[in-house]
Each structure stands twice: as structure tokens, then as C-alpha cells.
C-alpha positions, 0 to 999 in steps of 0.5 A: 834339199831346200836351201837356207838363205843367209843375208848379211847386212851391209852394216855388219861388213862395212863401215856405213858412215864411211865410203868404201870401208870394210869391217874385215874382222866381221867378214872373216869371222862370219866366213869361218862360222859358215865354213864350220857349219858347211863342214859338218852338214850337207845343207845347201846355203845361199849367201846374200850380202848388203852393199853398205858403204860400197854401194849406197854413197854412189847410189845416193848421188846418182839416183837424184836425177835418175841413173845413167850409164856412168852412174850404173857403172860406178855403183856396180863397180863399187859393190863388186869390189866388196863382193870380191872381198867377201868371196876372198874371205870365204875361199880362204876359210875353205868354202867353195863360193862363186859370185852372182852379180844381179846386174848381169842376172836380174831384171827390174820393172819400175823397181820390182824384181821381175826376172832372175836367172836362178838356173845358175844358182841351182847348178852351183848348189848341186855342186856344193858351191855357195852362191854369193849375191849382193845388193846392186844396181840393175837394169829397169824396163821403166827407169833405165836402172835402179837399186836392187837391195839384198833384202829384196833379192831374198824373198824372190830367191826364197820363193823361186828355190823353195828355201827352208828358212831365211836368216837376216844378219844385221848389226842389232840384236833383232827387231827392236821396239820403241824402248830398244827391246828385242821383239821375239816373234812377229806374225801377220796377226801381231804385226798390226799392233807392233808396226808403229813400235818398230824402231827404224834405222838411224843411218841413211839408206836407199833400200829401206829400213827394218820395217821394210825387212819385216814386211817382206819377210811377213809375206814369206811367212804367209807362204810357210817360209820362216825368217830370223833377224839377228845380230851377225856382228856378234860372235857365233850368232851366225852359227847359232842361226845356221844350227837352228837356235833361237836367236833374234826375232822370229818372223813366222806365220803363226 
């Protein structure tokens, strides 16, 4: 069965204005929503989460002068703490979940993801385990190391594993226009007119904002993989996405 990829943004599960501060209530609620879905279906699920306040402060500090071993270690150590908290929450909710750390399984070249060990993920899915990946710092052939965001992990995984659909849970109700209204549907055709209307993120981020997300997902839409951007900070929204309800913004080929 083609897997569903669920990406939960760092803004949902951490306090992005702080350093290394979680929103545990959101982590636990989303874990229970996932657990309920998994208990009622046989759908394969891959979870990717952002780093939020656990990765970006360290990355912002070290990326100015280029990464060195100490910077890689500090950034990865921070995001791994958050990943462990997410895994603990999923486990307590009754989900069989295991971590996949991009530092150990991915390779970049000038910031572009060029290789990933997906066989490990396939084995987990075959055994009804939820693989949990996260934004991380990753070794780079040209730069030494650079940041790999959850948003850039998702398209690679979607193509490599032929995902059935993608959900990107953020802390807003979908893709917003310049007036703050949700854009219900984005396609390669209407994106030309909508591009200048899409509201960016208000917070500092080393991984790109909403426009980058939409651009990545539009490339997947051209390959027949639809995505939704929705508000995972709201109760039951993750469940509604998983069950196929019309939430947030749909990004499709037509």
C-alpha cells in the first residue's frame, strides 16, 4: 500500500520564539489522533516533523561562517532531543514508531538531497512501524554540512516511496492570501496568479517559508501526488486530514 506522509511543522510542536521549548500538549494530542487513525485502518504512515526552536537557533548561529564539526554536533543533538520527545509521545499513545535521523541516512550536494537510505523505511512500514524523520543538519559534498528541512525531506520520500498523499500540518489554517483568507486550492495553473499573494512566515527560519512549501508540493502535484496544508495546531485537524476530509489548502495538478 502506498504510504501517507504526514509532516508536522516545528511551529506546531515547539515554541519558535524560545530556545528548545516544546508545545507538549500539541505533541500528545497529535500522537493520539494518529493512534486512533492507525487503530482503525491499515494505512502505512510516515511522520516527518520540523525542528522549530530545537534546531533553528543553533543552525542560525553556525551557518553564518559555515558549519564545522562542533556546529553539526550541537545542531543535531538539539533536534534529536525533540525527536525523542515525539517518539516518547507516540509510544505512550500505543504507536509502534522508530526514529530515522537524516544525519545518519541522507547525503546532500550543495544543499540538495541526493541520496537517502529508504530501505530502512520500507522495512519499518512492512512491519507496521511508523518511521519518524525530522529536520536535521546533514553532511554535504560541497559545503561540508548544511540544513535539511522536513519540508525538503517530504518530496524526496514521496517520490522514492510513491506516496498516496501528503499532509503538511502548520500553525495556520492553510495557505493564506494577502488578506489572511485561506486559498482553498492551488494548481500549477493558478499559482502564476496566486504567487505574489501568498503570505510569508512572520518568524525567522533557515529553511524557507510557505512559498517554498507550496513550490515543492506543486512539483509533486505535477507527478500526481496531491498535498494538503492545514492547521495541525487545531484539535482534530490531523485526524480530518488522515481520514481524507477537505481541510486547509489542497495542492493538486488540476
